[in-house]
C-alpha positions as CSV (number, residue, x, y, z in Angstrom):
1,M,-30.3,-84.3,80.5
2,S,-31.0,-82.8,77.3
3,A,-28.3,-79.9,76.1
4,P,-28.9,-76.5,76.9
5,Q,-30.4,-74.5,73.8
6,E,-27.9,-71.5,72.4
7,P,-29.6,-68.1,72.8
8,R,-30.5,-67.0,69.1
9,D,-29.4,-63.8,67.8
10,T,-32.4,-62.0,67.4
11,K,-30.4,-59.8,64.2
12,Q,-29.7,-62.8,62.7
13,Q,-31.9,-63.4,59.9
14,D,-32.5,-66.1,57.3
15,P,-31.0,-65.0,54.2
16,S,-33.4,-66.6,52.1
17,V,-36.2,-64.7,53.9
18,D,-36.5,-61.1,52.4
19,T,-39.0,-58.9,54.1
20,S,-40.6,-56.3,52.7
21,E,-38.7,-53.3,54.8
22,Q,-35.6,-54.9,53.3
23,L,-36.7,-54.4,49.7
24,E,-37.8,-50.8,50.3
25,V,-34.3,-49.9,52.0
26,N,-32.6,-51.6,48.7
27,Q,-34.9,-49.5,46.2
28,A,-34.4,-46.5,48.2
29,Q,-30.5,-46.7,48.2
30,E,-30.8,-47.8,44.5
31,A,-32.7,-44.8,43.8
32,S,-30.3,-42.7,45.5
33,G,-27.7,-44.0,43.4
34,D,-29.2,-43.5,40.2
35,A,-30.0,-39.9,41.5
36,D,-26.6,-39.2,42.6
37,A,-25.7,-40.4,39.3
38,Q,-28.2,-38.3,37.3
39,A,-27.1,-35.3,39.1
40,S,-23.6,-35.5,38.5
41,G,-24.1,-36.3,34.8
42,Q,-25.8,-33.3,34.7
43,Q,-22.9,-31.4,36.5
44,V,-20.6,-32.9,33.7
45,Q,-22.8,-31.5,31.0
46,A,-22.9,-28.2,32.0
47,E,-19.7,-27.7,32.7
48,A,-18.8,-28.8,29.5
49,E,-21.4,-26.8,27.9
50,E,-20.0,-23.8,29.7
51,D,-16.6,-25.0,28.2
52,W,-17.9,-25.0,24.8
53,A,-19.5,-21.6,25.2
54,T,-16.2,-20.2,26.7
55,L,-14.3,-21.7,23.4
56,L,-17.1,-20.1,21.2
57,S,-16.9,-16.7,22.4
58,E,-13.3,-16.7,22.2
59,S,-13.3,-17.9,18.5
60,Q,-15.6,-15.4,18.0
61,E,-13.5,-12.6,19.4
62,K,-10.2,-13.9,17.3
63,V,-12.4,-13.8,14.0
64,A,-13.5,-10.8,14.6
65,Q,-10.0,-9.3,15.0
66,Y,-8.8,-11.3,12.4
67,H,-11.3,-9.8,10.1
68,E,-10.7,-6.5,11.3
69,E,-6.7,-6.9,10.5
70,L,-8.0,-8.6,7.1
71,L,-9.5,-5.4,6.6
72,R,-6.7,-3.0,7.7
73,A,-4.2,-5.0,5.5
74,K,-6.6,-4.3,2.3
75,A,-6.7,-0.9,2.9
76,E,-3.1,-0.8,3.6
77,T,-2.6,-2.7,0.2
78,E,-5.2,-0.5,-1.7
79,N,-2.9,2.9,-0.6
80,I,0.4,1.3,-1.5
81,R,-1.1,0.3,-5.0
82,R,-2.5,3.7,-5.5
83,R,0.6,6.0,-4.3
84,A,2.6,3.6,-7.1
85,Q,0.5,4.3,-9.8
86,E,0.7,7.8,-8.7
87,D,4.9,7.8,-8.8
88,V,4.6,5.8,-12.0
89,A,2.5,8.6,-13.5
90,K,4.9,11.4,-12.1
91,A,8.1,9.3,-13.3
92,R,6.3,9.6,-17.0
93,K,5.5,12.8,-16.6
94,F,8.7,14.5,-15.6
95,G,10.9,11.5,-15.8
96,T,13.0,14.1,-18.8
97,E,12.8,17.1,-16.4
98,S,16.2,16.9,-15.5
99,F,17.6,15.9,-18.8
100,A,15.9,18.8,-20.5
101,E,16.9,21.1,-17.8
102,S,20.3,20.2,-18.7
103,L,19.6,20.9,-22.4
104,I,18.5,24.5,-21.7
105,P,22.2,26.4,-21.5
106,V,23.1,24.3,-24.8
107,R,20.4,25.9,-26.4
108,D,20.6,28.8,-25.5
109,S,24.3,28.9,-26.6
110,L,23.2,27.8,-29.8
111,E,21.1,30.8,-30.5
112,A,23.8,32.9,-29.3
113,A,26.3,31.8,-31.3
114,L,23.2,32.1,-34.5
115,A,22.2,35.8,-33.3
116,L,26.0,37.3,-34.0
117,T,27.0,37.3,-37.5
118,D,29.8,39.1,-37.8
119,Q,31.8,36.6,-35.8
120,T,35.0,35.0,-37.3
121,A,35.6,31.3,-38.2
122,E,38.0,31.2,-35.4
123,A,35.2,32.5,-32.9
124,W,32.6,30.5,-34.4
125,K,34.7,27.0,-33.6
126,E,35.1,28.3,-30.1
127,G,31.5,29.0,-29.8
128,V,30.3,25.4,-31.1
129,E,33.2,23.7,-29.0
130,A,31.8,25.8,-25.7
131,T,28.4,24.8,-26.7
132,L,29.7,20.6,-27.4
133,R,31.3,21.0,-23.7
134,Q,28.0,22.1,-22.1
135,L,26.3,19.3,-24.1
136,N,28.7,16.7,-22.9
137,S,28.2,17.9,-19.5
138,A,24.5,17.6,-20.0
139,F,25.1,14.1,-21.0
140,E,27.3,13.4,-17.7
141,R,24.9,14.3,-15.6
142,N,22.4,12.2,-16.8
143,L,24.4,9.3,-17.2
144,L,24.4,9.3,-21.2
145,K,27.3,7.8,-22.5
146,E,29.1,7.4,-25.9
147,V,29.9,4.2,-27.4
148,A,32.7,4.5,-29.4
149,P,35.0,1.5,-30.4
150,A,38.3,1.9,-31.7
151,E,39.5,0.1,-34.5
152,G,40.8,-3.4,-33.4
153,D,38.3,-3.4,-30.8
154,K,36.8,-6.6,-29.9
155,F,33.1,-6.7,-31.7
156,D,30.3,-6.2,-28.8
157,P,26.9,-7.5,-30.2
158,H,25.2,-5.7,-27.2
159,V,26.4,-2.4,-28.1
160,H,27.7,-2.5,-31.7
161,Q,26.0,-3.2,-34.6
162,A,28.1,-4.9,-37.7
163,I,26.8,-3.4,-40.9
164,S,29.3,-5.0,-43.3
165,S,32.0,-8.0,-42.5
166,V,35.5,-7.1,-44.6
167,P,38.6,-8.8,-45.2
168,S,41.6,-6.8,-43.0
169,G,44.8,-7.4,-41.6
170,L,43.2,-7.0,-38.3
171,P,41.8,-10.2,-36.3
172,E,38.7,-11.5,-37.3
173,G,35.7,-10.4,-35.2
174,T,37.5,-6.9,-34.3
175,V,36.1,-3.5,-35.2
176,V,37.6,-2.1,-38.4
177,Q,35.8,1.1,-38.6
178,L,33.2,3.1,-36.6
179,L,30.6,4.7,-39.0
180,Q,28.6,6.1,-36.1
181,K,28.5,6.5,-32.2
182,G,26.3,4.2,-30.2
183,Y,24.7,5.5,-26.6
184,T,23.7,4.2,-23.6
185,I,21.8,5.6,-20.6
186,A,22.3,3.7,-17.3
187,D,23.5,0.7,-18.8
188,R,20.8,1.1,-21.5
189,V,21.3,0.8,-25.1
190,L,19.6,4.0,-26.8
191,R,21.6,3.3,-30.1
192,P,24.2,0.7,-30.8
193,A,27.3,2.0,-32.2
194,L,27.3,1.3,-35.9
195,V,30.9,-0.3,-37.0
196,M,32.2,-2.8,-39.5
197,V,34.0,-5.8,-38.6
198,S,36.9,-7.9,-39.9
199,S,36.5,-10.8,-41.2
200,G,39.7,-11.8,-41.4
201,Q,43.2,-11.9,-43.0
202,P,42.1,-11.4,-47.0
203,A,42.5,-14.5,-49.2
204,A,45.9,-14.9,-51.2
């Protein structure tokens, strides 16, 4: 008696056989995959372009802002430079105003003294001394100081000018005699003091 035949699965197909219907399904799936990939790529590209556009817009705004700030800074610098030039010009023009104002009373006193011709010698002396006090006061207000080294003071080349060097009993490099006072204004030398300087003990 022969063995019963097993029912054949109608869904199982020979793998070596590829029907036209299966080909169409495979092609459709591949086409769908390609379309999805293409759509995804286009979306990524669109997002990237949008990001670049945003960055470009922000960069342009910053450039415009920096340009405006640069123009403002340039204008402010120009204003500062112009004001500085005006201040220097005013300082040159009116820098001596305070000192000149201080000297006016001194001139008034001198003119008044000369106008009185019948004064005694003592009165003249008192008038000259009063005028000198006025002049000293004007010097002090304008930071004008005299340089008058005493005998034996150390010679200072910054404010003294040696006319000659002479032997003396004073130590070498000290002032022997003051010939003319010097003056400084605000620590700046207007005129050095003229002095004679000791060269040391005279030779025996």
